[in-house]
C-alpha atoms as one frame of an Amber mdcrd trajectory, in Angstrom:
protein
 116.403 117.848 105.155 117.704 117.603 101.648 117.217 120.544  99.423 114.368
 119.385  97.263 115.299 121.985  94.477 118.841 120.934  93.986 119.122 119.149
  90.643 122.513 117.637  89.936 123.773 117.581  86.431 122.473 114.793  84.107
 119.503 113.746  86.310 115.924 114.044  85.173 113.048 115.771  87.194 112.321
 112.061  88.410 115.319 112.473  90.901 114.729 116.085  92.114 113.966 115.112
  95.696 115.911 111.765  96.323 119.341 112.521  94.615 121.791 110.605  97.030
 121.234 106.942  96.509 124.212 105.345  97.191 124.304 102.772 100.078 127.464
 101.654 102.088 127.385  98.296 103.964 126.834 100.146 107.166 123.913 101.839
 105.582 122.591  98.534 104.970 123.057  97.185 108.472 121.311 100.264 109.792
 118.375  99.510 107.637 118.144  96.049 108.833 117.875  97.438 112.362 115.055
  99.773 111.467 113.127  97.084 109.580 113.041  94.750 112.586 110.936  97.351
 114.405 108.013  96.515 112.063 108.168  92.789 113.102 107.698  93.306 116.833
 103.984  93.951 116.793 103.487  90.473 115.073 106.127  88.455 117.329 103.762
  85.588 118.014 103.022  85.043 114.176 106.816  85.490 113.384 107.679  82.858
 116.248 104.940  80.489 114.622 106.770  81.057 111.221 109.907  80.242 112.568
 108.750  76.887 114.043 106.910  75.969 110.973 110.073  76.657 108.906 112.300
  74.411 111.144 109.675  71.644 111.068 109.974  71.723 107.097 113.355  70.236
 107.497 112.098  67.009 108.896 111.336  65.495 105.520 114.764  66.383 104.178
 116.295  64.702 107.020 114.041  61.688 107.448 112.960  60.694 103.801 116.480
  59.172 102.772 116.402  56.575 105.405 113.043  54.862 104.251 114.520  54.955
 100.797 117.619  53.322 101.989 115.617  50.587 103.544 113.541  50.177 100.492
 116.761  49.630  98.213 119.143  47.663 100.577 116.525  45.695 102.834 113.461
  45.275 100.433 115.082  44.983  97.101 118.606  43.695  97.754 117.302  41.536
 100.799 120.075  42.752 103.128 119.170  42.216 106.594 118.800  45.207 108.847
 121.738  43.898 111.043 124.168  43.786 108.097 124.046  47.777 107.931 127.548
  49.005 108.480 126.215  52.515 109.633 124.256  53.666 112.478 120.847  54.790
 112.058 120.064  58.187 113.563 118.341  58.689 116.910 115.102  60.145 115.435
 114.846  57.152 113.024 115.959  54.354 115.381 112.504  53.779 116.781 111.060
  52.952 113.464 114.137  50.668 112.681 113.427  48.798 116.164 109.896  48.361
 115.216 110.230  46.748 111.937 113.442  44.491 112.822 111.482  41.402 113.019
 109.559  41.755 109.826 110.132  39.870 106.447 110.599  41.755 103.285 106.692
  42.097 102.637 106.187  43.474 106.149 109.052  45.829 106.071 107.921  47.014
 102.381 104.374  47.697 103.726 105.641  49.492 106.815 108.201  51.652 104.996
 105.469  52.762 102.532 102.949  53.303 105.208 105.874  55.756 106.822 106.511
  57.536 103.554 102.696  57.885 102.858 102.407  59.364 106.196 105.318  61.954
 105.452 103.694  62.690 102.068 100.287  63.600 103.875 101.949  65.675 106.383
 105.030  67.363 104.442 103.958  66.603 100.652 105.901  64.751  97.953 108.549
  67.460  97.051 108.265  70.194  94.419 111.488  69.784  92.500 112.189  73.434
  93.289 114.784  74.182  96.011 112.586  76.965  97.170 109.740  74.511  97.944
 106.167  75.704  97.319 105.631  79.356  96.246 102.137  81.118  96.248 102.838
  83.721  93.664 100.720  85.282  90.965 101.858  85.585  87.318 104.479  88.328
  87.166 106.526  89.904  84.509 110.386  90.518  84.368 110.554  94.066  86.132
 110.795  95.407  89.587 107.158  96.524  89.704 105.494  93.293  88.991 108.043
  91.205  91.090 107.443  93.500  94.144 103.631  93.460  93.714 103.881  89.681
  94.285 105.747  90.248  97.449 102.961  91.845  99.112 101.164  88.616  99.441
 104.175  86.365  99.048 103.803  82.771 100.407 106.806  80.466 100.715 107.423
  77.011 102.470 110.026  74.224 101.915 107.366  71.604 102.720 104.012  70.766
 101.144 101.170  68.699 102.488  99.167  69.838 105.625 102.508  71.345 107.123
 103.399  73.185 104.070  99.858  74.695 103.707  99.940  75.900 107.407 103.410
  77.346 106.693 102.316  79.004 103.549  99.387  80.580 105.158 101.290  81.902
 108.145 103.796  83.302 105.648 101.074  85.127 103.709  99.453  86.595 106.782
 102.990  87.749 108.301 103.982  89.282 105.027 100.666  91.286 104.457 100.673
  92.511 108.082 104.358  93.672 108.094 104.037  95.197 104.709 100.795  96.887
 105.403 102.238  98.569 108.499 105.153  99.811 106.611 103.488 101.211 103.677
 100.848 102.887 105.865 103.395 104.511 107.763 105.149 105.842 104.415 101.731
 106.992 103.159 101.034 108.825 106.417 104.536 110.606 106.243 103.513 111.415
 102.724 100.664 113.297 103.697 102.694 115.356 106.012 105.363 116.506 103.788
 105.811 120.351 103.543 104.497 122.168 100.602 107.867 122.761  98.863 108.630
 119.096  98.777 105.068 118.224  97.604 105.541 120.872  94.788 108.660 118.914
  93.478 107.689 115.411  94.374 105.827 113.596  91.431 102.778 111.443  92.045
 104.022 108.764  90.308 107.043 108.333  92.456 105.177 108.294  95.634 102.992
 105.482  94.161 105.900 103.428  93.148 107.567 103.709  96.551 104.353 102.912
  98.409 103.226 100.021  95.999 106.675  98.473  94.874 109.229  99.601  97.132
 107.600  98.952 100.503 106.911  95.201 100.006 111.072  94.921  99.890 110.695
  94.799 103.785 109.414  91.279 103.919 112.790  90.054 102.150 114.549  92.126
 104.875 112.564  91.034 107.930 112.408  87.239 106.893 115.300  86.398 104.669
 117.654  87.957 107.006 116.218  86.722 110.191 114.720  83.578 109.589 116.486
  82.230 106.694 119.989  82.562 108.371 119.088  80.806 111.582 116.853  78.111
 109.742 119.568  77.638 107.073 122.542  77.263 109.894 120.334  75.084 112.092
 119.217  72.697 109.160 122.817  72.356 107.897 124.095  71.832 111.464 121.542
  69.044 111.978 122.494  67.473 108.781 126.065  67.569 109.310 125.469  65.880
 112.669 123.479  62.894 111.226 126.171  62.601 108.713 128.757  62.450 111.391
 126.761  60.213 113.420 125.930  57.598 110.623 129.061  57.812 108.496 131.836
  59.694 110.443 133.426  56.413 111.482 133.516  55.326 107.971 134.306  58.425
 105.692 135.272  61.225 108.188 136.095  63.246 105.096 132.580  63.929 104.549
 131.995  65.979 107.516 134.863  68.347 106.495 133.470  68.563 103.091 129.993
  69.396 104.489 131.144  72.014 106.467 133.195  73.759 103.695 130.286  74.373
 101.682 128.827  77.379 103.531 132.070  79.342 103.516 132.713  78.551 100.075
 129.228  79.922  99.089 129.840  83.070 100.899 133.286  83.430  99.304 132.053
  83.192  95.893 128.871  85.319  96.272 129.689  88.044  98.851 131.881  90.208
  96.236 128.710  90.612  94.065 126.779  92.473  96.724 127.604  96.021  95.716
 126.939  95.174  92.349 123.487  93.625  93.267 122.751  96.811  95.328 123.359
  99.210  92.329 121.573  97.179  89.848 118.399  97.341  91.992 118.638 101.026
  92.782 118.999 101.754  89.179 115.761  99.436  88.432 113.700 100.935  90.882
 114.706 104.472  89.808 113.874 103.568  86.154 110.516 102.120  87.386 109.751
 105.174  89.254 110.256 107.185  85.881 107.863 105.017  84.047 105.169 105.352
  86.603 105.696 109.164  86.557 105.119 109.117  82.909 101.751 107.210  83.250
 100.494 109.452  86.076 101.523 112.798  84.033 100.206 111.892  80.689  97.147
 110.336  82.096  96.222 113.610  84.117  97.118 115.758  81.263  95.783 113.800
  78.515  93.469 116.557  77.433  96.386 118.841  76.765  98.280 115.910  75.042
  95.325 115.541  72.517  94.743 119.252  72.065  98.318 119.818  71.017  98.536
 116.760  68.806 101.298 115.303  71.074 100.093 111.685  71.357 103.035 110.117
  69.220 105.621 112.241  71.181 104.344 110.874  74.501 104.000 107.415  73.294
 107.769 107.543  72.254 108.716 109.076  75.650 106.902 106.461  77.422 108.212
 103.806  75.365 111.672 104.780  75.989 111.110 105.166  79.655 109.482 101.558
  79.875 112.372 100.068  77.727 114.909 101.482  80.113 112.963  99.925  82.879
 113.035  96.583  81.542 116.686  96.900  80.505 117.724  97.721  83.922 115.743
  94.886  85.606 117.663  92.603  82.904 120.796  93.846  84.817 119.106  92.651
  88.113 118.457  89.119  86.633 121.884  88.945  85.175 123.465  89.555  88.605
 121.303  86.941  89.936 122.330  84.508  87.483 125.964  85.345  87.994 125.350
  84.568  91.901 123.815  81.206  90.897 126.518  80.338  88.708 129.124  81.323
  91.374 127.665  79.462  94.185 126.808  76.384  92.005 130.555  76.272  91.110
 131.624  76.703  94.488 129.907  73.603  95.464 130.312  71.460  92.202 133.737
  70.400  93.126 132.724  69.405  96.775 129.843  67.521  95.336 132.110  65.444
  92.869 134.548  64.761  95.708 131.533  63.462  97.918 130.335  61.422  95.042
 133.721  59.687  94.625 134.311  58.890  98.170 130.751  57.278  98.660 131.081
  55.277  95.453 134.576  54.043  96.316 133.076  52.732  99.880 129.886  51.058
  98.049 132.246  49.437  95.569 134.593  48.385  98.201 131.690  46.782 100.118
 131.875  48.831 103.143 128.684  50.816 102.415 125.345  49.624 100.735 123.805
  51.085  97.787 120.906  52.609  99.695 123.644  54.535 101.497 124.529  56.496
  98.510 120.850  57.814  98.673 121.313  59.002 102.165 124.709  60.799 101.926
 123.612  62.725  98.706 120.386  63.715 100.473 122.098  64.891 103.342 124.852
  66.417 101.472 122.327  68.444  99.186 120.532  69.570 102.369 123.700  71.133
 103.521 124.558  72.468 100.054 120.971  73.896  99.642 121.233  75.620 102.947
 124.783  76.907 102.144 123.623  78.258  98.891 120.522  80.088 100.487 122.836
  81.323 103.033 125.439  82.651 100.498 122.640  84.283  98.526 121.036  86.072
 101.394 123.534  88.811 101.778 123.144  89.605  98.005 119.664  89.241  97.922
 119.515  91.723 100.770 121.167  94.374  98.685 118.060  94.211  96.493 115.610
  94.794  99.262 117.882  97.229 100.930 117.639  99.342  97.821 113.846  99.368
  97.834 113.353  99.994 101.670 115.999 102.792 101.554 113.669 104.595  99.048
 110.851 104.081 101.651 112.852 105.470 104.624 114.030 108.416 102.651 110.461
 109.833 102.756 109.661 108.483 106.279 112.696 110.585 107.461 112.015 113.698
 105.577 110.856 116.396 108.097 107.111 116.526 108.091 104.544 119.316 109.223
 104.439 119.173 113.158 107.619 117.463 113.602 109.087 120.304 115.270 106.465
 121.066 117.547 106.838 118.123 119.948 103.620 117.168 121.606 100.495 118.511
 119.736  99.057 121.656 121.082  95.514 121.859 122.490  92.874 122.523 119.831
  91.747 125.963 121.118  89.269 127.881 118.648  90.515 131.261 117.429  88.729
 133.926 119.494  90.582 137.240 118.383  92.997 137.655 115.488  95.673 136.475
 113.184  98.675 138.772 113.108 101.389 139.084 110.582 104.527 140.497 112.213
 107.289 141.586 109.987 106.943 138.287 107.874 109.425 137.275 105.297 109.320
 134.379 103.161 112.301 132.897 100.978 111.591 129.674  99.076 114.207 126.916
  98.959 115.394 127.833  95.551 116.367 131.369  96.869 113.245 133.322  95.580
 112.058 135.995  97.879 108.256 135.733  98.008 107.405 138.071 101.006 109.082
 141.001 102.789 108.147 142.948 105.974 104.519 141.950 105.641 102.687 143.266
 108.750  99.012 143.478 109.390  96.263 141.988 111.761  93.101 140.108 110.512
  90.338 140.136 113.370  87.367 138.018 113.776  84.230 139.123 111.991  86.300
 140.368 109.188  86.584 139.751 105.512  90.130 140.444 104.375  91.018 140.730
 100.596  94.399 140.147  99.382  94.692 142.011  96.073  97.540 142.596  93.630
  99.097 141.522  90.300  99.962 138.135  89.481 102.989 137.141  91.369 102.645
 139.793  94.110 102.915 137.016  96.788  99.035 136.764  97.708  99.100 132.877
  97.684 102.243 132.793  99.474 100.831 134.703 102.243  97.732 132.934 102.413
  99.597 129.643 102.602 101.223 130.922 105.856  97.790 130.855 107.566  97.232
 127.051 107.819 100.956 126.206 108.066 101.559 125.137 104.383 104.670 127.364
 104.581 106.505 128.583 107.451 107.849 132.241 107.304 111.837 132.369 107.275
 111.627 135.512 109.283 109.161 137.316 111.457 106.016 135.682 113.158 102.518
 134.613 112.244 100.524 134.640 115.288  97.130 133.122 116.290  95.632 134.749
 119.185  99.197 135.961 119.923 100.675 132.419 119.911 103.443 131.915 117.209
 102.090 129.034 114.871 105.420 127.328 115.022 104.650 126.390 118.514 101.276
 124.926 117.510 100.896 121.504 115.818  99.965 121.925 112.351  96.927 119.617
 112.679  95.501 122.095 115.347  96.032 124.884 112.913  94.351 123.224 110.158
  91.403 122.140 112.095  90.693 125.890 112.269  91.471 126.844 108.548  89.241
 125.882 105.483  91.330 126.567 102.256  89.420 126.534  98.820  92.145 126.409
  96.355  92.102 128.046  92.883  92.609 124.534  91.358  89.489 122.484  91.934
  90.579 119.390  93.983  87.740 116.864  93.632  87.629 113.071  94.204  86.040
 110.227  92.089  83.652 109.745  94.717  79.821 110.930  95.247  78.883 114.628
  95.797  78.104 113.943  99.379  81.547 112.344  99.987  83.336 115.294  98.448
  81.517 117.666 100.699  82.220 115.589 103.889  85.898 115.301 103.157  86.908
 117.880 106.024  84.092 117.036 108.327  82.711 113.529 107.847  80.104 113.902
 110.564  78.264 116.785 108.768  74.431 116.155 108.357  72.671 116.370 104.746
  70.993 119.499 106.149  74.163 121.064 106.826  75.595 119.992 103.497  72.656
 121.402 101.578  72.853 124.551 103.437  76.588 125.050 102.431  75.799 124.071
  98.931  73.136 126.877  98.684  75.727 129.459 100.132  78.308 128.326  97.650
  75.649 128.335  94.757  75.814 124.536  94.039  72.768 123.293  95.263  70.639
 123.834  92.244  73.143 122.208  89.900  73.685 119.182  92.298  69.791 118.448
  92.600  70.036 118.434  88.718  72.672 115.881  88.412  71.349 112.267  87.659
  71.533 111.047  91.386  71.532 114.415  93.140  73.927 114.343  96.069  74.610
 110.793  95.655  76.046 111.346  91.902  79.549 109.894  91.556  81.800 112.315
  90.094  84.386 111.583  87.314  88.148 111.619  87.971  89.121 115.004  89.524
  85.329 116.047  89.114  85.713 115.674  85.279  82.065 115.442  84.914  81.320
 118.879  86.132  82.164 122.433  84.594  84.842 124.609  85.777  82.263 126.797
  87.423  80.458 123.782  88.966  83.673 122.467  90.295  84.173 125.971  91.822
  81.122 126.203  93.304  81.335 122.615  94.832  84.851 123.475  96.277  83.503
 126.556  97.927  80.439 124.742  99.410  83.004 122.058 100.696  84.969 124.816
 102.458  81.911 126.172 103.894  80.780 122.735 105.390  83.791 122.624 107.834
  82.489 125.875 109.674  86.094 126.528 110.757  86.856 130.019 112.208  89.164
 130.794 109.168  88.042 130.520 105.597  90.469 131.331 102.785  88.940 131.624
  99.330  91.625 131.707  96.491  89.848 133.377  93.374  86.514 132.199  94.307
  84.586 134.075  91.736  87.081 133.522  88.841  84.567 131.080  87.138  81.145
 132.408  88.302  78.702 134.546  86.468  77.728 137.961  88.121  74.527 136.613
  89.745  76.299 133.652  91.552  79.165 135.943  92.490  76.863 138.524  94.142
  75.002 135.641  95.914  78.358 134.173  97.148  79.508 137.637  98.383  76.352
 138.141 100.166  76.591 134.608 101.934  80.270 135.387 102.949  78.952 138.407
 104.510  76.464 136.639 106.470  78.757 134.054 107.950  81.786 136.321 108.493
  80.389 137.188 112.314  82.354 134.345 113.883  85.137 134.029 111.650  87.685
 135.607 109.480  87.280 135.353 105.608  90.362 135.750 103.316  89.621 136.557
  99.755  92.356 136.348  97.033  90.769 138.113  94.120  91.125 140.462  91.232
  87.671 141.503  90.742  86.634 144.811  92.467  83.080 143.524  92.727  84.276
 140.419  94.909  86.207 142.648  97.223  84.179 145.762  97.315  82.284 144.590
 100.654  85.552 143.713 102.455  86.540 145.009 105.735  90.145 145.281 104.921
  91.882 145.405 101.357  95.725 144.432 101.437  97.199 145.356  98.245 100.406
 143.797  97.497 103.145 143.952  94.873 106.433 142.080  94.501 106.030 140.641
  98.115 105.400 143.732  99.934 102.309 145.420 101.327 101.815 148.763  99.076
  98.721 149.943 100.854  95.716 148.617 103.087  92.549 149.765 104.220  88.665
 149.557 103.428  87.775 149.835  99.714  86.504 152.964 100.172  89.493 154.418
 101.720  91.815 152.999  98.950  89.397 153.959  96.198  89.408 157.464  97.528
  93.284 157.914  97.216  93.611 159.614  93.471  96.988 157.796  92.915  96.538
 154.645  95.103  97.776 151.601  93.741  94.713 149.783  94.340  92.576 152.357
  92.547  94.835 151.997  89.476  94.547 148.280  89.613  90.802 148.187  90.202
  90.014 150.955  87.323  92.291 150.084  84.499
């Protein structure tokens, strides 16, 4: 796992976790292989999309021939028998059917055929990409990526194009949803040290704007090459079948378009990859600014820092747009390179065909057919030439997603989950040491036992290691030496989900959601009844103020519980911890914002529920820990002394006594 605390020189805090962003060609191919896994559950829809894309080439191959008939055999009155070229096999039945018609009948029959093609495939869009189903978007990676979540694209219009478009949208949504859901699941299982270093805005950006890049890899690098090659091959075959005996050079020119397009665009692949990575990194920085400033808006306003924060955001936003302009510039360079590669071939083809028309070997309508077939081949070649370069842009986004999917998560080392057995005896700390990734020694040689039906108070000055010790119980942190045992079993051998099912942790920070009071209380136990919720609320001293809210337990809280006072948020958090009814309850400074009466009621409630559980209290107040069964006094990561409150207060020079009676 990368060291999340290592920050290379010159990098911002936005890059503190994901610091090695360069990709090699081998990395890109490896990413492709991993992405294909996400198509497998949707293989039938994928096959349908492939068939619809192939069918979309039909009008490109068919339409030039009715146009030739209109020009040569309706307007210029040439007989069908005078044509010096062979009609392709797929168009021959129509030619046979109309061979005996006069010019009026031939006109009506040809227009009827074109009308049927328009109904089925549309009348064309003037855009080489066909029909697009995109929302309005800006010139930055975020809004461009947002559209990819529900992207729809088809080379055809009409009924066929609509079916292709809808199939494309459904397939993109399903693949993107499974990919970003996988990412979100992995983010929820990241170890606490990584979560401390990872910024929320970055996680949002990767989930919302990087994850959609998978569709560009899954489809553009699988469907598009095959369809482009097949479309070009069929066009070359038709060109050879109909014109090869007259202008054999056409075949070689058409076949040269694809290698030429690759020759001119492939060298830009690395540049495109680096530009996309830089654009996404700067977009993450902008999202981080939004998240951080919004979350701390009260502090910004209280310190009069609005203008400074606005300038910082404006700078990050400007950098994001500037770096996306680099992506656009690379795209323009690719288009220019591929167009120049085919311009000479196109001019040569034009001259060859016009010479034959002037010489009387070909008819004017043949010019339409040849150019139609040539531009079909050229369009497929340009598409094929851009694929590898476009792949770099998508690979940069997908790499950022796979980075967090690949980070070791809680429970990865335990293999299959352990049975969820309820704690029956004790939690034992056996010579536990803890060193943070940045080298800080948090705990050294910690040993004690917390038994069921005990209240254990962790006491000591700020920075003594109390919270670090408590984090070991639910497996938020893993000891770097020694062992933490649940009924004699090392927690390293137990799936963290099984451990956390038995531990309720009420943090010192009040983490509430912008939902109803009931939804917040049910966070860890959705099946809890209203009676159980109200019982927990009374025990936590929250029932009375909840009842006084406008809609009682159905009241929707503001962001982070912002509509409540600090004391109310604390009581609601305590009640939520009590709702879970787990054998281990950890309360971090539970009485810090409570008045003496509420504190006394809470302490009495905890004494009443500890019969079949262990209650850990992290506290500074003597009144909070006075009834504890065991006080563990800590300083500088060590246990200085432990015992009952009475035993420790009886020591004239005891550390706990000095701390509790300043």
